[in-house]
C-alpha positions in Angstrom: 39.3 148.6 143.5 36.3 150.8 143.6 32.7 150.0 144.1 32.5 147.9 140.9 29.8 145.4 140.5 30.7 141.7 140.6 30.3 141.5 136.8 32.8 144.3 136.2 35.2 142.7 138.7 34.9 139.3 136.9 35.4 141.0 133.5 38.6 142.7 134.8 39.9 139.4 136.2 39.1 137.7 132.9 40.8 140.5 130.9 43.9 140.2 133.1 44.0 136.4 132.5 43.6 137.0 128.8 46.4 139.5 128.8 48.6 137.0 130.6 47.8 134.3 128.0 48.6 136.7 125.2 51.9 137.7 126.8 52.8 134.1 127.3 52.0 133.3 123.7 54.1 136.2 122.6 57.1 135.0 124.7 56.8 131.5 123.2 56.5 132.9 119.7 59.6 135.2 120.4 61.5 132.1 121.6 60.6 130.1 118.5 61.5 132.9 116.1 64.8 133.8 117.7 67.8 133.5 115.4 69.5 131.0 117.7 66.4 128.7 117.6 66.0 129.0 113.9 69.7 128.3 113.2 69.6 125.3 115.5 66.5 124.0 113.7 68.1 124.5 110.3 71.3 122.8 111.4 69.4 119.8 112.8 67.4 119.5 109.6 70.5 119.6 107.4 72.2 117.0 109.5 69.2 114.7 109.3 68.9 115.2 105.5 72.6 114.6 105.0 72.4 111.4 107.1 69.4 110.2 105.0 71.3 110.9 101.8 74.4 109.1 102.9 72.3 106.1 104.0 70.5 106.0 100.7 73.8 106.3 98.8 75.3 103.3 100.8 72.2 101.3 100.0 72.5 102.0 96.2 76.2 101.1 96.2 75.5 97.9 98.0 72.7 96.9 95.5 74.7 97.9 92.4 78.4 98.0 93.0 79.4 97.9 89.3 77.2 100.8 88.4 78.4 102.8 91.3 82.1 102.1 90.4 81.3 103.2 86.8 79.8 106.4 88.0 82.7 107.2 90.3 85.2 106.4 87.5 83.3 108.7 85.1 83.3 111.5 87.7 87.0 111.0 88.3 87.8 111.2 84.6 85.7 114.3 84.3 87.4 116.0 87.2 90.9 115.0 85.9 90.2 115.9 82.3 92.7 118.8 82.1 95.6 117.0 83.7 94.9 114.0 81.4 94.7 116.3 78.4 98.0 117.9 79.3 99.6 114.4 79.8 98.4 113.3 76.4 99.7 116.5 74.8 103.1 115.9 76.4 103.2 112.3 75.2 102.3 113.3 71.7 104.9 116.1 71.6 107.5 113.7 73.0 106.7 111.1 70.3 106.7 113.6 67.5 110.1 115.0 68.7 111.5 111.5 68.7 110.2 111.0 65.2 111.9 114.2 64.1 115.1 113.1 65.7 115.0 109.7 64.0 114.3 111.2 60.6 117.3 113.6 60.9 119.6 110.7 61.7 118.4 108.5 58.9 118.7 110.9 55.9 118.8 109.0 52.6 122.2 109.3 50.9 122.3 112.2 48.6 122.4 111.4 44.9 125.4 112.5 43.0 125.3 114.1 39.6 126.8 111.0 37.9 123.9 108.7 39.1 121.3 110.7 37.3 
C-alpha cells in the first residue's frame, strides 16, 4: 500500500470485508436458487403433503367406514359406467331377441275361411 492514513487503511479493510460478505451471501443465494435445490425442495414438500393426505384419509375411513365404502362404491360405478351400460344393452338385446324367437314359434293358428 501507499502512504495512506490509518483511516483510509481501515476503510479499505472494512470495504474488503464487506465485499467478502456480499460475495458469501451471493454464493449462498445462488445455492438456494439452483434448480437442483429447488427441485429437491419441491419433491420433499410433495412427499410431505402426500403423506399428510394419506394419513388424513386413513383417519376418515377409520372413523366412518360405511360412508367411505359408499363413496368408493359410487366412484367405482362412475368409472365403470360405460362397461355397465354396454352390459345392460347386451342383456336387453338378448332378452328382446329371445322374445322375438318365442313369438315366432308360438304363432296362433291361422283362421280358415270356413270359420269366419
